[in-house]
C-alpha beads as a LAMMPS data file, in Angstrom:
LAMMPS data file: protein, C-alpha beads

188 atoms
187 bonds

1 atom types
1 bond types

-500.0 500.0 xlo xhi
-500.0 500.0 ylo yhi
-500.0 500.0 zlo zhi

Masses

1 110.0

Atoms # bond

1 1 1 25.603 -223.118 364.190
2 1 1 29.035 -222.860 362.646
3 1 1 31.753 -222.856 365.279
4 1 1 33.663 -219.450 365.196
5 1 1 37.304 -219.889 364.664
6 1 1 39.197 -216.818 366.169
7 1 1 39.309 -215.766 369.915
8 1 1 37.273 -212.706 369.117
9 1 1 34.615 -214.485 367.103
10 1 1 34.392 -217.167 369.946
11 1 1 33.862 -214.365 372.507
12 1 1 31.197 -212.707 370.416
13 1 1 29.406 -216.080 369.790
14 1 1 29.545 -216.836 373.581
15 1 1 28.161 -213.393 374.540
16 1 1 25.323 -213.804 371.923
17 1 1 24.520 -217.378 373.231
18 1 1 24.559 -216.031 376.812
19 1 1 22.107 -213.253 375.922
20 1 1 19.793 -215.692 374.088
21 1 1 19.796 -218.225 376.942
22 1 1 19.192 -215.535 379.532
23 1 1 16.350 -214.119 377.528
24 1 1 14.656 -217.413 376.903
25 1 1 15.038 -218.271 380.609
26 1 1 13.376 -215.083 381.605
27 1 1 10.735 -215.165 379.125
28 1 1 9.698 -218.704 380.226
29 1 1 9.841 -217.789 383.955
30 1 1 8.148 -214.480 383.804
31 1 1 6.235 -214.466 380.505
32 1 1 7.364 -212.803 377.203
33 1 1 5.413 -209.601 377.840
34 1 1 6.518 -209.121 381.267
35 1 1 10.163 -208.964 380.402
36 1 1 11.879 -206.025 378.776
37 1 1 15.130 -205.626 376.874
38 1 1 16.731 -203.925 379.840
39 1 1 15.795 -206.795 382.076
40 1 1 17.521 -209.214 379.668
41 1 1 20.616 -207.045 379.297
42 1 1 20.930 -206.610 383.103
43 1 1 20.505 -210.321 383.830
44 1 1 23.017 -211.351 381.073
45 1 1 25.395 -208.541 382.438
46 1 1 25.728 -206.777 379.104
47 1 1 24.891 -203.299 377.939
48 1 1 21.704 -202.696 376.025
49 1 1 23.766 -201.716 373.149
50 1 1 25.602 -204.931 373.249
51 1 1 22.254 -206.800 373.266
52 1 1 21.203 -204.844 370.153
53 1 1 24.496 -205.517 368.424
54 1 1 23.661 -209.213 368.583
55 1 1 19.793 -209.062 368.195
56 1 1 17.835 -206.594 366.231
57 1 1 14.519 -206.995 368.327
58 1 1 13.147 -208.488 371.396
59 1 1 11.455 -211.028 369.228
60 1 1 14.790 -212.126 367.620
61 1 1 15.936 -213.175 371.102
62 1 1 13.478 -215.974 370.921
63 1 1 14.466 -217.181 367.415
64 1 1 18.117 -216.925 367.988
65 1 1 19.024 -219.710 365.497
66 1 1 17.001 -217.991 362.706
67 1 1 19.968 -216.957 360.609
68 1 1 21.582 -220.375 360.890
69 1 1 18.570 -222.161 359.759
70 1 1 18.221 -219.731 356.769
71 1 1 21.884 -220.287 355.927
72 1 1 21.599 -223.923 356.059
73 1 1 18.725 -223.929 353.542
74 1 1 20.537 -221.664 351.054
75 1 1 23.651 -223.700 351.404
76 1 1 21.758 -226.874 350.567
77 1 1 21.221 -225.339 347.266
78 1 1 24.367 -223.423 346.627
79 1 1 26.918 -225.978 347.790
80 1 1 25.325 -229.064 346.071
81 1 1 26.902 -230.828 343.071
82 1 1 25.015 -230.124 339.952
83 1 1 24.174 -233.881 339.682
84 1 1 22.798 -234.020 343.275
85 1 1 18.999 -233.954 343.409
86 1 1 17.750 -230.725 345.057
87 1 1 14.428 -231.787 346.716
88 1 1 16.032 -234.479 348.999
89 1 1 18.544 -232.005 350.206
90 1 1 15.780 -229.508 351.088
91 1 1 13.814 -232.430 352.747
92 1 1 16.841 -233.129 354.875
93 1 1 17.214 -229.533 356.100
94 1 1 13.516 -229.264 356.830
95 1 1 13.554 -232.498 358.710
96 1 1 16.456 -231.138 360.860
97 1 1 14.605 -227.828 361.588
98 1 1 11.380 -229.734 362.429
99 1 1 13.207 -232.065 364.683
100 1 1 14.796 -229.202 366.484
101 1 1 11.547 -227.387 366.898
102 1 1 9.499 -230.381 367.771
103 1 1 11.765 -231.720 370.489
104 1 1 10.239 -232.061 373.951
105 1 1 12.546 -229.329 375.371
106 1 1 11.165 -226.818 372.986
107 1 1 7.490 -227.383 373.687
108 1 1 7.371 -224.519 376.346
109 1 1 8.962 -222.161 373.840
110 1 1 6.409 -222.980 371.164
111 1 1 3.521 -222.608 373.779
112 1 1 4.940 -219.166 374.470
113 1 1 5.133 -218.294 370.757
114 1 1 1.588 -219.526 370.162
115 1 1 0.364 -217.343 372.997
116 1 1 2.117 -214.195 371.836
117 1 1 0.840 -212.297 368.950
118 1 1 4.183 -210.387 368.393
119 1 1 6.046 -213.728 368.325
120 1 1 3.729 -215.357 365.975
121 1 1 3.937 -212.315 363.576
122 1 1 7.728 -212.470 363.808
123 1 1 7.866 -216.082 363.042
124 1 1 5.663 -215.582 359.972
125 1 1 7.939 -212.761 358.629
126 1 1 10.975 -214.966 359.418
127 1 1 9.469 -217.785 357.338
128 1 1 8.777 -215.425 354.487
129 1 1 12.261 -214.198 354.518
130 1 1 13.634 -217.634 354.634
131 1 1 11.355 -218.536 351.571
132 1 1 12.730 -215.405 349.659
133 1 1 16.352 -216.327 350.435
134 1 1 15.822 -219.918 349.353
135 1 1 13.962 -218.746 346.156
136 1 1 16.802 -216.562 345.238
137 1 1 19.348 -219.284 345.733
138 1 1 17.172 -221.658 343.638
139 1 1 16.756 -219.108 340.885
140 1 1 20.536 -218.485 340.752
141 1 1 21.497 -222.161 340.628
142 1 1 18.614 -223.704 338.435
143 1 1 17.169 -223.100 335.005
144 1 1 13.512 -223.097 336.307
145 1 1 11.479 -219.837 336.226
146 1 1 11.612 -217.381 339.149
147 1 1 8.008 -218.226 339.927
148 1 1 8.621 -222.003 340.105
149 1 1 11.559 -221.352 342.307
150 1 1 9.611 -219.064 344.655
151 1 1 6.691 -221.580 344.778
152 1 1 8.944 -224.482 345.713
153 1 1 10.802 -222.436 348.237
154 1 1 7.506 -221.328 349.846
155 1 1 6.223 -224.880 349.859
156 1 1 9.405 -226.081 351.502
157 1 1 9.320 -223.458 354.187
158 1 1 5.606 -223.980 354.867
159 1 1 6.403 -227.767 355.186
160 1 1 8.311 -226.878 358.281
161 1 1 5.249 -225.023 359.986
162 1 1 2.803 -227.681 359.005
163 1 1 5.039 -230.666 360.129
164 1 1 5.900 -228.981 363.386
165 1 1 2.251 -229.041 364.314
166 1 1 1.562 -232.527 363.085
167 1 1 1.196 -235.519 365.464
168 1 1 4.054 -237.202 363.516
169 1 1 6.275 -234.450 362.311
170 1 1 8.684 -236.774 360.480
171 1 1 5.921 -238.497 358.582
172 1 1 4.321 -235.051 357.722
173 1 1 7.650 -233.725 356.297
174 1 1 7.885 -236.891 354.068
175 1 1 4.270 -236.559 352.962
176 1 1 4.603 -232.883 352.103
177 1 1 7.883 -233.451 350.289
178 1 1 6.401 -236.238 348.079
179 1 1 4.055 -233.453 346.927
180 1 1 6.839 -230.831 346.504
181 1 1 8.783 -233.513 344.517
182 1 1 5.775 -233.994 342.099
183 1 1 5.316 -230.341 341.721
184 1 1 9.077 -229.827 341.122
185 1 1 9.038 -232.569 338.535
186 1 1 6.407 -230.645 336.517
187 1 1 8.642 -227.607 336.387
188 1 1 11.489 -229.441 334.763

Bonds

1 1 1 2
2 1 2 3
3 1 3 4
4 1 4 5
5 1 5 6
6 1 6 7
7 1 7 8
8 1 8 9
9 1 9 10
10 1 10 11
11 1 11 12
12 1 12 13
13 1 13 14
14 1 14 15
15 1 15 16
16 1 16 17
17 1 17 18
18 1 18 19
19 1 19 20
20 1 20 21
21 1 21 22
22 1 22 23
23 1 23 24
24 1 24 25
25 1 25 26
26 1 26 27
27 1 27 28
28 1 28 29
29 1 29 30
30 1 30 31
31 1 31 32
32 1 32 33
33 1 33 34
34 1 34 35
35 1 35 36
36 1 36 37
37 1 37 38
38 1 38 39
39 1 39 40
40 1 40 41
41 1 41 42
42 1 42 43
43 1 43 44
44 1 44 45
45 1 45 46
46 1 46 47
47 1 47 48
48 1 48 49
49 1 49 50
50 1 50 51
51 1 51 52
52 1 52 53
53 1 53 54
54 1 54 55
55 1 55 56
56 1 56 57
57 1 57 58
58 1 58 59
59 1 59 60
60 1 60 61
61 1 61 62
62 1 62 63
63 1 63 64
64 1 64 65
65 1 65 66
66 1 66 67
67 1 67 68
68 1 68 69
69 1 69 70
70 1 70 71
71 1 71 72
72 1 72 73
73 1 73 74
74 1 74 75
75 1 75 76
76 1 76 77
77 1 77 78
78 1 78 79
79 1 79 80
80 1 80 81
81 1 81 82
82 1 82 83
83 1 83 84
84 1 84 85
85 1 85 86
86 1 86 87
87 1 87 88
88 1 88 89
89 1 89 90
90 1 90 91
91 1 91 92
92 1 92 93
93 1 93 94
94 1 94 95
95 1 95 96
96 1 96 97
97 1 97 98
98 1 98 99
99 1 99 100
100 1 100 101
101 1 101 102
102 1 102 103
103 1 103 104
104 1 104 105
105 1 105 106
106 1 106 107
107 1 107 108
108 1 108 109
109 1 109 110
110 1 110 111
111 1 111 112
112 1 112 113
113 1 113 114
114 1 114 115
115 1 115 116
116 1 116 117
117 1 117 118
118 1 118 119
119 1 119 120
120 1 120 121
121 1 121 122
122 1 122 123
123 1 123 124
124 1 124 125
125 1 125 126
126 1 126 127
127 1 127 128
128 1 128 129
129 1 129 130
130 1 130 131
131 1 131 132
132 1 132 133
133 1 133 134
134 1 134 135
135 1 135 136
136 1 136 137
137 1 137 138
138 1 138 139
139 1 139 140
140 1 140 141
141 1 141 142
142 1 142 143
143 1 143 144
144 1 144 145
145 1 145 146
146 1 146 147
147 1 147 148
148 1 148 149
149 1 149 150
150 1 150 151
151 1 151 152
152 1 152 153
153 1 153 154
154 1 154 155
155 1 155 156
156 1 156 157
157 1 157 158
158 1 158 159
159 1 159 160
160 1 160 161
161 1 161 162
162 1 162 163
163 1 163 164
164 1 164 165
165 1 165 166
166 1 166 167
167 1 167 168
168 1 168 169
169 1 169 170
170 1 170 171
171 1 171 172
172 1 172 173
173 1 173 174
174 1 174 175
175 1 175 176
176 1 176 177
177 1 177 178
178 1 178 179
179 1 179 180
180 1 180 181
181 1 181 182
182 1 182 183
183 1 183 184
184 1 184 185
185 1 185 186
186 1 186 187
187 1 187 188
């Protein structure tokens, strides 16, 4: 996550992180469905309105780095030099995302997500949103068709989900991105 610079921004970021950490701890201790928004707000010592100022839903508390991951994917496209190849940049960002999500410390979180239909649905909608944001950035930056950009974006985002579940996530990202690179070469 990008470090906030001003005092107010730092305080807001600290409050957001405190809420997210508290929510995750409670969800893992008691179970996602057994914990309500009011429980999280009380434990984090914030008002429910403050919680909702930082998180749009209970599900968003689990995926608190969602916007940062989306921003990084879009910036991989928008901040690259025109001579810089695109697919390796996307591979790098997907590798970072997969490493974060496949780390041993996140295993309990992913077990909770897999066991909770609302969280699985939220994650799927989050991935679709990431793919649309990435496709929009690709279409704005490249001469390929909107369909080609949407397809490659969807493949890149799905690579994350497929690799996260693989026995060797890094090798899976590399294998998937070899296919993506071949598909991208056809669009050029």
